[in-house]
DOVEXDO-534988 format. One record per atom (N, C-alpha, C): residue number from 0; residue in one letter; atom name; x, y, z. Coordinates in steps of 0.02 Angstrom, whole numbers, padded with zeros to 5 digits. Layout:
% residues N
(NUM; 'a'; 'CA'; (X; Y; Z));
...
//
This chain:
% residues 179
(0; 'x'; 'N'; (03548; -04949; 05437));
(0; 'x'; 'CA'; (03510; -04910; 05406));
(0; 'x'; 'C'; (03440; -04924; 05452));
(1; 'x'; 'N'; (03412; -04888; 05443));
(1; 'x'; 'CA'; (03349; -04906; 05488));
(1; 'x'; 'C'; (03292; -04883; 05435));
(2; 'x'; 'N'; (03300; -04876; 05396));
(2; 'x'; 'CA'; (03233; -04856; 05339));
(2; 'x'; 'C'; (03182; -04896; 05325));
(3; 'x'; 'N'; (03110; -04912; 05335));
(3; 'x'; 'CA'; (03073; -04961; 05321));
(3; 'x'; 'C'; (03025; -04935; 05251));
(4; 'x'; 'N'; (03050; -04969; 05209));
(4; 'x'; 'CA'; (02989; -04959; 05146));
(4; 'x'; 'C'; (02950; -05026; 05131));
(5; 'x'; 'N'; (02912; -05059; 05189));
(5; 'x'; 'CA'; (02894; -05125; 05158));
(5; 'x'; 'C'; (02818; -05106; 05139));
(6; 'x'; 'N'; (02797; -05124; 05089));
(6; 'x'; 'CA'; (02710; -05111; 05077));
(6; 'x'; 'C'; (02665; -05182; 05121));
(7; 'x'; 'N'; (02626; -05145; 05119));
(7; 'x'; 'CA'; (02584; -05188; 05180));
(7; 'x'; 'C'; (02563; -05262; 05106));
(8; 'x'; 'N'; (02549; -05292; 05157));
(8; 'x'; 'CA'; (02530; -05361; 05120));
(8; 'x'; 'C'; (02461; -05344; 05088));
(9; 'x'; 'N'; (02431; -05330; 05098));
(9; 'x'; 'CA'; (02344; -05295; 05076));
(9; 'x'; 'C'; (02322; -05211; 05081));
(10; 'x'; 'N'; (02329; -05188; 05023));
(10; 'x'; 'CA'; (02294; -05122; 05029));
(10; 'x'; 'C'; (02236; -05092; 05072));
(11; 'x'; 'N'; (02246; -05060; 05133));
(11; 'x'; 'CA'; (02198; -05038; 05119));
(11; 'x'; 'C'; (02140; -04967; 05089));
(12; 'x'; 'N'; (02090; -04979; 05065));
(12; 'x'; 'CA'; (02055; -04959; 05032));
(12; 'x'; 'C'; (02025; -04914; 05057));
(13; 'x'; 'N'; (02004; -04951; 05094));
(13; 'x'; 'CA'; (01940; -04896; 05147));
(13; 'x'; 'C'; (01974; -04840; 05201));
(14; 'x'; 'N'; (02035; -04857; 05198));
(14; 'x'; 'CA'; (02076; -04822; 05228));
(14; 'x'; 'C'; (02102; -04761; 05195));
(15; 'x'; 'N'; (02150; -04788; 05145));
(15; 'x'; 'CA'; (02179; -04756; 05101));
(15; 'x'; 'C'; (02109; -04693; 05088));
(16; 'x'; 'N'; (02052; -04699; 05065));
(16; 'x'; 'CA'; (01991; -04666; 05011));
(16; 'x'; 'C'; (01984; -04623; 05105));
(17; 'x'; 'N'; (01985; -04627; 05146));
(17; 'x'; 'CA'; (01956; -04587; 05206));
(17; 'x'; 'C'; (02024; -04541; 05228));
(18; 'x'; 'N'; (02066; -04557; 05201));
(18; 'x'; 'CA'; (02130; -04514; 05212));
(18; 'x'; 'C'; (02138; -04456; 05153));
(19; 'x'; 'N'; (02127; -04499; 05094));
(19; 'x'; 'CA'; (02112; -04456; 05055));
(19; 'x'; 'C'; (02069; -04389; 05052));
(20; 'x'; 'N'; (02003; -04427; 05080));
(20; 'x'; 'CA'; (01942; -04382; 05099));
(20; 'x'; 'C'; (01969; -04316; 05137));
(21; 'x'; 'N'; (02001; -04363; 05210));
(21; 'x'; 'CA'; (02003; -04280; 05258));
(21; 'x'; 'C'; (02056; -04236; 05222));
(22; 'x'; 'N'; (02113; -04252; 05193));
(22; 'x'; 'CA'; (02172; -04224; 05179));
(22; 'x'; 'C'; (02157; -04155; 05178));
(23; 'x'; 'N'; (02166; -04102; 05199));
(23; 'x'; 'CA'; (02169; -04037; 05204));
(23; 'x'; 'C'; (02222; -03988; 05117));
(24; 'x'; 'N'; (02209; -03961; 05085));
(24; 'x'; 'CA'; (02230; -03903; 05074));
(24; 'x'; 'C'; (02276; -03895; 05107));
(25; 'x'; 'N'; (02373; -03932; 05062));
(25; 'x'; 'CA'; (02433; -03889; 05096));
(25; 'x'; 'C'; (02444; -03949; 05163));
(26; 'x'; 'N'; (02398; -04014; 05162));
(26; 'x'; 'CA'; (02429; -04009; 05240));
(26; 'x'; 'C'; (02497; -04101; 05217));
(27; 'x'; 'N'; (02543; -04099; 05259));
(27; 'x'; 'CA'; (02598; -04116; 05235));
(27; 'x'; 'C'; (02572; -04199; 05236));
(28; 'x'; 'N'; (02621; -04235; 05196));
(28; 'x'; 'CA'; (02579; -04302; 05222));
(28; 'x'; 'C'; (02642; -04332; 05172));
(29; 'x'; 'N'; (02634; -04398; 05200));
(29; 'x'; 'CA'; (02700; -04439; 05177));
(29; 'x'; 'C'; (02648; -04531; 05152));
(30; 'x'; 'N'; (02678; -04515; 05065));
(30; 'x'; 'CA'; (02633; -04564; 05060));
(30; 'x'; 'C'; (02674; -04641; 04996));
(31; 'x'; 'N'; (02660; -04701; 05008));
(31; 'x'; 'CA'; (02709; -04730; 05004));
(31; 'x'; 'C'; (02706; -04790; 04935));
(32; 'x'; 'N'; (02719; -04749; 04879));
(32; 'x'; 'CA'; (02696; -04784; 04818));
(32; 'x'; 'C'; (02726; -04834; 04783));
(33; 'x'; 'N'; (02699; -04891; 04762));
(33; 'x'; 'CA'; (02725; -04959; 04730));
(33; 'x'; 'C'; (02719; -04953; 04638));
(34; 'x'; 'N'; (02793; -04954; 04608));
(34; 'x'; 'CA'; (02777; -04949; 04547));
(34; 'x'; 'C'; (02816; -04994; 04528));
(35; 'x'; 'N'; (02814; -05036; 04460));
(35; 'x'; 'CA'; (02868; -05075; 04436));
(35; 'x'; 'C'; (02921; -05032; 04428));
(36; 'x'; 'N'; (02932; -05000; 04387));
(36; 'x'; 'CA'; (02983; -04964; 04355));
(36; 'x'; 'C'; (03021; -04919; 04408));
(37; 'x'; 'N'; (02994; -04921; 04463));
(37; 'x'; 'CA'; (03060; -04860; 04520));
(37; 'x'; 'C'; (03031; -04910; 04589));
(38; 'x'; 'N'; (03011; -04958; 04602));
(38; 'x'; 'CA'; (02984; -05008; 04653));
(38; 'x'; 'C'; (02972; -04975; 04687));
(39; 'x'; 'N'; (02935; -04989; 04754));
(39; 'x'; 'CA'; (02920; -04955; 04829));
(39; 'x'; 'C'; (02973; -04898; 04833));
(40; 'x'; 'N'; (02934; -04840; 04870));
(40; 'x'; 'CA'; (02948; -04774; 04866));
(40; 'x'; 'C'; (02912; -04725; 04926));
(41; 'x'; 'N'; (02932; -04685; 04941));
(41; 'x'; 'CA'; (02874; -04628; 05006));
(41; 'x'; 'C'; (02928; -04553; 04976));
(42; 'x'; 'N'; (02828; -04544; 04964));
(42; 'x'; 'CA'; (02841; -04480; 04937));
(42; 'x'; 'C'; (02825; -04421; 04978));
(43; 'x'; 'N'; (02859; -04358; 05011));
(43; 'x'; 'CA'; (02852; -04322; 05067));
(43; 'x'; 'C'; (02832; -04248; 05046));
(44; 'x'; 'N'; (02784; -04228; 05067));
(44; 'x'; 'CA'; (02779; -04142; 05053));
(44; 'x'; 'C'; (02709; -04104; 05082));
(45; 'x'; 'N'; (02701; -04054; 05051));
(45; 'x'; 'CA'; (02640; -04009; 05046));
(45; 'x'; 'C'; (02599; -04048; 04999));
(46; 'x'; 'N'; (02541; -04069; 05005));
(46; 'x'; 'CA'; (02483; -04103; 04964));
(46; 'x'; 'C'; (02442; -04044; 04912));
(47; 'x'; 'N'; (02421; -04039; 04855));
(47; 'x'; 'CA'; (02363; -04001; 04838));
(47; 'x'; 'C'; (02333; -04032; 04831));
(48; 'x'; 'N'; (02269; -03996; 04823));
(48; 'x'; 'CA'; (02182; -04014; 04785));
(48; 'x'; 'C'; (02199; -03983; 04727));
(49; 'x'; 'N'; (02179; -04014; 04664));
(49; 'x'; 'CA'; (02196; -04003; 04602));
(49; 'x'; 'C'; (02117; -03968; 04593));
(50; 'x'; 'N'; (02104; -03924; 04565));
(50; 'x'; 'CA'; (02049; -03929; 04528));
(50; 'x'; 'C'; (02020; -03944; 04452));
(51; 'x'; 'N'; (02077; -03951; 04417));
(51; 'x'; 'CA'; (02087; -03980; 04350));
(51; 'x'; 'C'; (02071; -04047; 04360));
(52; 'x'; 'N'; (02114; -04070; 04391));
(52; 'x'; 'CA'; (02108; -04150; 04382));
(52; 'x'; 'C'; (02051; -04169; 04462));
(53; 'x'; 'N'; (02041; -04107; 04503));
(53; 'x'; 'CA'; (01986; -04170; 04566));
(53; 'x'; 'C'; (02009; -04179; 04597));
(54; 'x'; 'N'; (02096; -04192; 04613));
(54; 'x'; 'CA'; (02101; -04240; 04643));
(54; 'x'; 'C'; (02137; -04227; 04697));
(55; 'x'; 'N'; (02202; -04268; 04736));
(55; 'x'; 'CA'; (02254; -04246; 04797));
(55; 'x'; 'C'; (02306; -04244; 04728));
(56; 'x'; 'N'; (02342; -04207; 04744));
(56; 'x'; 'CA'; (02429; -04203; 04728));
(56; 'x'; 'C'; (02486; -04192; 04760));
(57; 'x'; 'N'; (02530; -04243; 04758));
(57; 'x'; 'CA'; (02612; -04231; 04789));
(57; 'x'; 'C'; (02650; -04237; 04767));
(58; 'x'; 'N'; (02675; -04183; 04747));
(58; 'x'; 'CA'; (02736; -04186; 04704));
(58; 'x'; 'C'; (02712; -04194; 04638));
(59; 'x'; 'N'; (02672; -04172; 04628));
(59; 'x'; 'CA'; (02643; -04174; 04530));
(59; 'x'; 'C'; (02622; -04251; 04561));
(60; 'x'; 'N'; (02613; -04286; 04583));
(60; 'x'; 'CA'; (02587; -04364; 04591));
(60; 'x'; 'C'; (02532; -04360; 04594));
(61; 'x'; 'N'; (02475; -04397; 04586));
(61; 'x'; 'CA'; (02388; -04412; 04590));
(61; 'x'; 'C'; (02394; -04458; 04641));
(62; 'x'; 'N'; (02372; -04446; 04709));
(62; 'x'; 'CA'; (02350; -04508; 04725));
(62; 'x'; 'C'; (02284; -04520; 04716));
(63; 'x'; 'N'; (02240; -04508; 04696));
(63; 'x'; 'CA'; (02164; -04542; 04692));
(63; 'x'; 'C'; (02158; -04514; 04622));
(64; 'x'; 'N'; (02107; -04546; 04591));
(64; 'x'; 'CA'; (02071; -04544; 04532));
(64; 'x'; 'C'; (01993; -04551; 04556));
(65; 'x'; 'N'; (01946; -04484; 04545));
(65; 'x'; 'CA'; (01883; -04482; 04566));
(65; 'x'; 'C'; (01864; -04521; 04653));
(66; 'x'; 'N'; (01895; -04473; 04685));
(66; 'x'; 'CA'; (01903; -04513; 04754));
(66; 'x'; 'C'; (01945; -04561; 04791));
(67; 'x'; 'N'; (01930; -04617; 04712));
(67; 'x'; 'CA'; (01966; -04689; 04735));
(67; 'x'; 'C'; (02040; -04689; 04740));
(68; 'x'; 'N'; (02101; -04705; 04777));
(68; 'x'; 'CA'; (02155; -04710; 04793));
(68; 'x'; 'C'; (02181; -04747; 04726));
(69; 'x'; 'N'; (02224; -04696; 04697));
(69; 'x'; 'CA'; (02290; -04731; 04613));
(69; 'x'; 'C'; (02305; -04802; 04651));
(70; 'x'; 'N'; (02280; -04858; 04588));
(70; 'x'; 'CA'; (02343; -04922; 04615));
(70; 'x'; 'C'; (02410; -04918; 04638));
(71; 'x'; 'N'; (02478; -04867; 04629));
(71; 'x'; 'CA'; (02521; -04859; 04651));
(71; 'x'; 'C'; (02504; -04866; 04728));
(72; 'x'; 'N'; (02475; -04812; 04743));
(72; 'x'; 'CA'; (02452; -04802; 04834));
(72; 'x'; 'C'; (02446; -04826; 04875));
(73; 'x'; 'N'; (02484; -04852; 04928));
(73; 'x'; 'CA'; (02493; -04914; 04964));
(73; 'x'; 'C'; (02493; -04884; 05044));
(74; 'x'; 'N'; (02513; -04815; 05045));
(74; 'x'; 'CA'; (02487; -04788; 05143));
(74; 'x'; 'C'; (02474; -04726; 05097));
(75; 'x'; 'N'; (02460; -04685; 05142));
(75; 'x'; 'CA'; (02432; -04616; 05182));
(75; 'x'; 'C'; (02434; -04565; 05207));
(76; 'x'; 'N'; (02479; -04553; 05253));
(76; 'x'; 'CA'; (02457; -04537; 05319));
(76; 'x'; 'C'; (02491; -04454; 05321));
(77; 'x'; 'N'; (02470; -04431; 05361));
(77; 'x'; 'CA'; (02486; -04359; 05392));
(77; 'x'; 'C'; (02559; -04360; 05434));
(78; 'x'; 'N'; (02580; -04298; 05421));
(78; 'x'; 'CA'; (02678; -04303; 05440));
(78; 'x'; 'C'; (02667; -04237; 05480));
(79; 'x'; 'N'; (02722; -04230; 05520));
(79; 'x'; 'CA'; (02732; -04142; 05543));
(79; 'x'; 'C'; (02759; -04113; 05473));
(80; 'x'; 'N'; (02763; -04044; 05461));
(80; 'x'; 'CA'; (02804; -04035; 05421));
(80; 'x'; 'C'; (02877; -04011; 05395));
(81; 'x'; 'N'; (02881; -04042; 05351));
(81; 'x'; 'CA'; (02963; -04048; 05319));
(81; 'x'; 'C'; (03038; -03997; 05356));
(82; 'x'; 'N'; (03072; -04004; 05383));
(82; 'x'; 'CA'; (03129; -03958; 05398));
(82; 'x'; 'C'; (03170; -03927; 05348));
(83; 'x'; 'N'; (03154; -03876; 05359));
(83; 'x'; 'CA'; (03183; -03839; 05266));
(83; 'x'; 'C'; (03280; -03846; 05284));
(84; 'x'; 'N'; (03294; -03842; 05205));
(84; 'x'; 'CA'; (03351; -03886; 05189));
(84; 'x'; 'C'; (03405; -03832; 05169));
(85; 'x'; 'N'; (03449; -03836; 05191));
(85; 'x'; 'CA'; (03516; -03766; 05148));
(85; 'x'; 'C'; (03538; -03811; 05107));
(86; 'x'; 'N'; (03529; -03779; 05056));
(86; 'x'; 'CA'; (03558; -03824; 05004));
(86; 'x'; 'C'; (03627; -03833; 04987));
(87; 'x'; 'N'; (03654; -03889; 04984));
(87; 'x'; 'CA'; (03743; -03856; 04965));
(87; 'x'; 'C'; (03765; -03913; 04911));
(88; 'x'; 'N'; (03775; -03893; 04856));
(88; 'x'; 'CA'; (03762; -03915; 04793));
(88; 'x'; 'C'; (03835; -03952; 04813));
(89; 'x'; 'N'; (03895; -03931; 04823));
(89; 'x'; 'CA'; (03950; -03990; 04823));
(89; 'x'; 'C'; (03935; -04044; 04856));
(90; 'x'; 'N'; (03905; -04014; 04928));
(90; 'x'; 'CA'; (03885; -04112; 04960));
(90; 'x'; 'C'; (03853; -04160; 04910));
(91; 'x'; 'N'; (03803; -04143; 04861));
(91; 'x'; 'CA'; (03766; -04181; 04833));
(91; 'x'; 'C'; (03783; -04193; 04751));
(92; 'x'; 'N'; (03831; -04155; 04744));
(92; 'x'; 'CA'; (03876; -04181; 04688));
(92; 'x'; 'C'; (03913; -04220; 04716));
(93; 'x'; 'N'; (03966; -04218; 04763));
(93; 'x'; 'CA'; (03988; -04294; 04800));
(93; 'x'; 'C'; (03951; -04348; 04809));
(94; 'x'; 'N'; (03906; -04340; 04839));
(94; 'x'; 'CA'; (03868; -04378; 04865));
(94; 'x'; 'C'; (03842; -04442; 04781));
(95; 'x'; 'N'; (03823; -04377; 04737));
(95; 'x'; 'CA'; (03813; -04396; 04677));
(95; 'x'; 'C'; (03860; -04464; 04631));
(96; 'x'; 'N'; (03923; -04428; 04657));
(96; 'x'; 'CA'; (03956; -04479; 04643));
(96; 'x'; 'C'; (03975; -04540; 04654));
(97; 'x'; 'N'; (03968; -04539; 04705));
(97; 'x'; 'CA'; (03955; -04614; 04757));
(97; 'x'; 'C'; (03904; -04660; 04727));
(98; 'x'; 'N'; (03849; -04604; 04690));
(98; 'x'; 'CA'; (03785; -04666; 04694));
(98; 'x'; 'C'; (03784; -04721; 04657));
(99; 'x'; 'N'; (03794; -04774; 04674));
(99; 'x'; 'CA'; (03768; -04848; 04623));
(99; 'x'; 'C'; (03706; -04868; 04622));
(100; 'x'; 'N'; (03677; -04910; 04570));
(100; 'x'; 'CA'; (03601; -04920; 04557));
(100; 'x'; 'C'; (03582; -04974; 04614));
(101; 'x'; 'N'; (03519; -04974; 04634));
(101; 'x'; 'CA'; (03494; -04996; 04678));
(101; 'x'; 'C'; (03535; -04977; 04752));
(102; 'x'; 'N'; (03572; -04911; 04760));
(102; 'x'; 'CA'; (03562; -04882; 04838));
(102; 'x'; 'C'; (03516; -04868; 04873));
(103; 'x'; 'N'; (03500; -04859; 04924));
(103; 'x'; 'CA'; (03433; -04836; 04955));
(103; 'x'; 'C'; (03444; -04759; 04978));
(104; 'x'; 'N'; (03425; -04727; 04951));
(104; 'x'; 'CA'; (03418; -04621; 04958));
(104; 'x'; 'C'; (03347; -04622; 04987));
(105; 'x'; 'N'; (03396; -04533; 05011));
(105; 'x'; 'CA'; (03334; -04494; 05016));
(105; 'x'; 'C'; (03353; -04439; 04986));
(106; 'x'; 'N'; (03311; -04419; 04941));
(106; 'x'; 'CA'; (03320; -04369; 04893));
(106; 'x'; 'C'; (03285; -04285; 04922));
(107; 'x'; 'N'; (03312; -04215; 04926));
(107; 'x'; 'CA'; (03242; -04176; 04935));
(107; 'x'; 'C'; (03248; -04125; 04875));
(108; 'x'; 'N'; (03202; -04114; 04855));
(108; 'x'; 'CA'; (03195; -04065; 04802));
(108; 'x'; 'C'; (03154; -03997; 04825));
(109; 'x'; 'N'; (03160; -03957; 04787));
(109; 'x'; 'CA'; (03129; -03890; 04793));
(109; 'x'; 'C'; (03101; -03873; 04728));
(110; 'x'; 'N'; (03037; -03883; 04695));
(110; 'x'; 'CA'; (03017; -03874; 04631));
(110; 'x'; 'C'; (02962; -03804; 04655));
(111; 'x'; 'N'; (02970; -03758; 04581));
(111; 'x'; 'CA'; (02911; -03670; 04599));
(111; 'x'; 'C'; (02842; -03719; 04599));
(112; 'x'; 'N'; (02819; -03738; 04558));
(112; 'x'; 'CA'; (02756; -03776; 04567));
(112; 'x'; 'C'; (02756; -03819; 04626));
(113; 'x'; 'N'; (02789; -03855; 04640));
(113; 'x'; 'CA'; (02763; -03906; 04745));
(113; 'x'; 'C'; (02787; -03921; 04778));
(114; 'x'; 'N'; (02834; -03854; 04773));
(114; 'x'; 'CA'; (02853; -03841; 04833));
(114; 'x'; 'C'; (02910; -03879; 04847));
(115; 'x'; 'N'; (02938; -03867; 04910));
(115; 'x'; 'CA'; (02990; -03946; 04942));
(115; 'x'; 'C'; (02961; -04004; 04981));
(116; 'x'; 'N'; (02996; -04047; 04929));
(116; 'x'; 'CA'; (02975; -04131; 04966));
(116; 'x'; 'C'; (03015; -04161; 04951));
(117; 'x'; 'N'; (03021; -04222; 04961));
(117; 'x'; 'CA'; (03062; -04263; 04974));
(117; 'x'; 'C'; (03045; -04351; 04950));
(118; 'x'; 'N'; (03103; -04395; 04917));
(118; 'x'; 'CA'; (03091; -04449; 04909));
(118; 'x'; 'C'; (03135; -04492; 04914));
(119; 'x'; 'N'; (03122; -04546; 04938));
(119; 'x'; 'CA'; (03145; -04601; 04969));
(119; 'x'; 'C'; (03138; -04686; 04954));
(120; 'x'; 'N'; (03201; -04710; 04912));
(120; 'x'; 'CA'; (03205; -04751; 04901));
(120; 'x'; 'C'; (03251; -04789; 04861));
(121; 'x'; 'N'; (03244; -04823; 04794));
(121; 'x'; 'CA'; (03280; -04845; 04769));
(121; 'x'; 'C'; (03310; -04824; 04706));
(122; 'x'; 'N'; (03381; -04774; 04691));
(122; 'x'; 'CA'; (03403; -04743; 04650));
(122; 'x'; 'C'; (03408; -04789; 04609));
(123; 'x'; 'N'; (03389; -04777; 04543));
(123; 'x'; 'CA'; (03371; -04823; 04489));
(123; 'x'; 'C'; (03413; -04807; 04420));
(124; 'x'; 'N'; (03485; -04828; 04391));
(124; 'x'; 'CA'; (03519; -04796; 04335));
(124; 'x'; 'C'; (03492; -04807; 04266));
(125; 'x'; 'N'; (03494; -04738; 04229));
(125; 'x'; 'CA'; (03464; -04744; 04177));
(125; 'x'; 'C'; (03502; -04735; 04126));
(126; 'x'; 'N'; (03526; -04785; 04066));
(126; 'x'; 'CA'; (03568; -04784; 04006));
(126; 'x'; 'C'; (03569; -04705; 03971));
(127; 'x'; 'N'; (03491; -04706; 03951));
(127; 'x'; 'CA'; (03462; -04651; 03911));
(127; 'x'; 'C'; (03489; -04564; 03947));
(128; 'x'; 'N'; (03537; -04546; 03924));
(128; 'x'; 'CA'; (03567; -04489; 03985));
(128; 'x'; 'C'; (03605; -04499; 04054));
(129; 'x'; 'N'; (03616; -04581; 04049));
(129; 'x'; 'CA'; (03680; -04605; 04111));
(129; 'x'; 'C'; (03657; -04560; 04177));
(130; 'x'; 'N'; (03579; -04559; 04188));
(130; 'x'; 'CA'; (03543; -04542; 04227));
(130; 'x'; 'C'; (03526; -04575; 04321));
(131; 'x'; 'N'; (03517; -04556; 04349));
(131; 'x'; 'CA'; (03492; -04579; 04418));
(131; 'x'; 'C'; (03428; -04547; 04437));
(132; 'x'; 'N'; (03371; -04615; 04466));
(132; 'x'; 'CA'; (03330; -04574; 04482));
(132; 'x'; 'C'; (03325; -04589; 04526));
(133; 'x'; 'N'; (03256; -04590; 04576));
(133; 'x'; 'CA'; (03225; -04596; 04626));
(133; 'x'; 'C'; (03150; -04586; 04613));
(134; 'x'; 'N'; (03087; -04627; 04612));
(134; 'x'; 'CA'; (03003; -04617; 04619));
(134; 'x'; 'C'; (02992; -04580; 04531));
(135; 'x'; 'N'; (03037; -04583; 04492));
(135; 'x'; 'CA'; (03020; -04559; 04447));
(135; 'x'; 'C'; (03093; -04463; 04438));
(136; 'x'; 'N'; (03082; -04470; 04493));
(136; 'x'; 'CA'; (03121; -04402; 04501));
(136; 'x'; 'C'; (03199; -04398; 04486));
(137; 'x'; 'N'; (03218; -04353; 04442));
(137; 'x'; 'CA'; (03276; -04344; 04427));
(137; 'x'; 'C'; (03334; -04330; 04470));
(138; 'x'; 'N'; (03397; -04374; 04504));
(138; 'x'; 'CA'; (03456; -04360; 04554));
(138; 'x'; 'C'; (03466; -04325; 04516));
(139; 'x'; 'N'; (03500; -04328; 04456));
(139; 'x'; 'CA'; (03578; -04310; 04431));
(139; 'x'; 'C'; (03562; -04355; 04370));
(140; 'x'; 'N'; (03618; -04321; 04316));
(140; 'x'; 'CA'; (03630; -04344; 04243));
(140; 'x'; 'C'; (03692; -04325; 04216));
(141; 'x'; 'N'; (03746; -04374; 04210));
(141; 'x'; 'CA'; (03796; -04378; 04169));
(141; 'x'; 'C'; (03846; -04336; 04224));
(142; 'x'; 'N'; (03841; -04354; 04298));
(142; 'x'; 'CA'; (03857; -04347; 04358));
(142; 'x'; 'C'; (03859; -04265; 04378));
(143; 'x'; 'N'; (03824; -04237; 04352));
(143; 'x'; 'CA'; (03787; -04171; 04388));
(143; 'x'; 'C'; (03715; -04161; 04412));
(144; 'x'; 'N'; (03700; -04153; 04482));
(144; 'x'; 'CA'; (03650; -04174; 04498));
(144; 'x'; 'C'; (03583; -04114; 04459));
(145; 'x'; 'N'; (03543; -04127; 04480));
(145; 'x'; 'CA'; (03479; -04107; 04451));
(145; 'x'; 'C'; (03486; -04053; 04473));
(146; 'x'; 'N'; (03454; -03981; 04443));
(146; 'x'; 'CA'; (03455; -03909; 04479));
(146; 'x'; 'C'; (03399; -03924; 04537));
(147; 'x'; 'N'; (03344; -03961; 04534));
(147; 'x'; 'CA'; (03295; -03969; 04577));
(147; 'x'; 'C'; (03314; -03993; 04667));
(148; 'x'; 'N'; (03385; -04020; 04639));
(148; 'x'; 'CA'; (03377; -04089; 04704));
(148; 'x'; 'C'; (03438; -04041; 04755));
(149; 'x'; 'N'; (03427; -04022; 04819));
(149; 'x'; 'CA'; (03429; -03952; 04866));
(149; 'x'; 'C'; (03466; -04015; 04926));
(150; 'x'; 'N'; (03482; -04097; 04921));
(150; 'x'; 'CA'; (03488; -04132; 04972));
(150; 'x'; 'C'; (03491; -04198; 04939));
(151; 'x'; 'N'; (03558; -04250; 04939));
(151; 'x'; 'CA'; (03553; -04327; 04924));
(151; 'x'; 'C'; (03586; -04354; 05003));
(152; 'x'; 'N'; (03566; -04407; 05011));
(152; 'x'; 'CA'; (03583; -04430; 05057));
(152; 'x'; 'C'; (03556; -04509; 05043));
(153; 'x'; 'N'; (03624; -04550; 05054));
(153; 'x'; 'CA'; (03613; -04613; 05010));
(153; 'x'; 'C'; (03615; -04663; 05086));
(154; 'x'; 'N'; (03581; -04674; 05098));
(154; 'x'; 'CA'; (03567; -04724; 05184));
(154; 'x'; 'C'; (03584; -04791; 05169));
(155; 'x'; 'N'; (03599; -04829; 05124));
(155; 'x'; 'CA'; (03603; -04893; 05109));
(155; 'x'; 'C'; (03632; -04897; 05053));
(156; 'x'; 'N'; (03712; -04933; 05053));
(156; 'x'; 'CA'; (03737; -04945; 04980));
(156; 'x'; 'C'; (03692; -05011; 04972));
(157; 'x'; 'N'; (03683; -05011; 04890));
(157; 'x'; 'CA'; (03627; -05094; 04869));
(157; 'x'; 'C'; (03655; -05135; 04909));
(158; 'x'; 'N'; (03650; -05190; 04941));
(158; 'x'; 'CA'; (03662; -05255; 04967));
(158; 'x'; 'C'; (03644; -05246; 05049));
(159; 'x'; 'N'; (03678; -05179; 05055));
(159; 'x'; 'CA'; (03665; -05189; 05128));
(159; 'x'; 'C'; (03597; -05149; 05144));
(160; 'x'; 'N'; (03550; -05156; 05106));
(160; 'x'; 'CA'; (03500; -05136; 05153));
(160; 'x'; 'C'; (03431; -05202; 05101));
(161; 'x'; 'N'; (03352; -05232; 05128));
(161; 'x'; 'CA'; (03336; -05276; 05116));
(161; 'x'; 'C'; (03255; -05278; 05040));
(162; 'x'; 'N'; (03291; -05210; 05022));
(162; 'x'; 'CA'; (03219; -05206; 05012));
(162; 'x'; 'C'; (03247; -05228; 04915));
(163; 'x'; 'N'; (03169; -05216; 04880));
(163; 'x'; 'CA'; (03197; -05264; 04797));
(163; 'x'; 'C'; (03243; -05200; 04763));
(164; 'x'; 'N'; (03263; -05212; 04708));
(164; 'x'; 'CA'; (03305; -05178; 04674));
(164; 'x'; 'C'; (03285; -05168; 04583));
(165; 'x'; 'N'; (03234; -05138; 04565));
(165; 'x'; 'CA'; (03202; -05132; 04513));
(165; 'x'; 'C'; (03270; -05118; 04473));
(166; 'x'; 'N'; (03250; -05169; 04397));
(166; 'x'; 'CA'; (03299; -05152; 04361));
(166; 'x'; 'C'; (03329; -05090; 04310));
(167; 'x'; 'N'; (03380; -05089; 04292));
(167; 'x'; 'CA'; (03405; -05029; 04252));
(167; 'x'; 'C'; (03341; -05010; 04198));
(168; 'x'; 'N'; (03343; -04951; 04190));
(168; 'x'; 'CA'; (03320; -04937; 04108));
(168; 'x'; 'C'; (03365; -04922; 04070));
(169; 'x'; 'N'; (03363; -04965; 03999));
(169; 'x'; 'CA'; (03404; -04972; 03966));
(169; 'x'; 'C'; (03353; -04942; 03891));
(170; 'x'; 'N'; (03293; -04916; 03905));
(170; 'x'; 'CA'; (03284; -04916; 03831));
(170; 'x'; 'C'; (03226; -04840; 03832));
(171; 'x'; 'N'; (03249; -04794; 03801));
(171; 'x'; 'CA'; (03189; -04738; 03816));
(171; 'x'; 'C'; (03130; -04742; 03792));
(172; 'x'; 'N'; (03120; -04782; 03770));
(172; 'x'; 'CA'; (03024; -04805; 03769));
(172; 'x'; 'C'; (02997; -04838; 03821));
(173; 'x'; 'N'; (03052; -04889; 03854));
(173; 'x'; 'CA'; (03023; -04888; 03931));
(173; 'x'; 'C'; (03014; -04814; 03968));
(174; 'x'; 'N'; (03038; -04774; 03977));
(174; 'x'; 'CA'; (03044; -04708; 04003));
(174; 'x'; 'C'; (02980; -04662; 04003));
(175; 'x'; 'N'; (02970; -04683; 03938));
(175; 'x'; 'CA'; (02932; -04630; 03921));
(175; 'x'; 'C'; (02830; -04648; 03882));
(176; 'x'; 'N'; (02860; -04732; 03896));
(176; 'x'; 'CA'; (02804; -04744; 03875));
(176; 'x'; 'C'; (02783; -04761; 03810));
(177; 'x'; 'N'; (02847; -04778; 03761));
(177; 'x'; 'CA'; (02806; -04786; 03707));
(177; 'x'; 'C'; (02856; -04869; 03668));
(178; 'x'; 'N'; (02852; -04890; 03632));
(178; 'x'; 'CA'; (02894; -04955; 03616));
(178; 'x'; 'C'; (02913; -04953; 03537));
//
């Protein structure tokens, strides 16, 4: 395992703001985000400037609010365009069958609205629907891969990587923000 998910000790707000301001529409970006529910994860893909919210989006995730970085955003970098993936549903299903809560994974998605993008982070298991998620994106449910998943790679099993593992999701209200 050679994947670094460390967040900076201190967020560089000025650097993040400059990166957001200079990002062009459809630029290939990598954003490192940190949220309690899913831990630290990387989101990679083509960014879009939303005329509706007036900000920069990556796979539907707002990276700024009124030109200022959102709280979860830790790092933002321009990267080379993602290589295309030839979807192999059998390989995805086989990887999903071996997946455990806390595994370090990289997952590629293809979505009509957001295009092709990837998420690398900790697989989080959720009791409702017996699902696995990474960075808030559904990997699979009840043993079946999510329709948007084109690739699933288990980088390291839980215990073989140094990254903190978020708690399992055990209540539906936690998933959708109601108590």
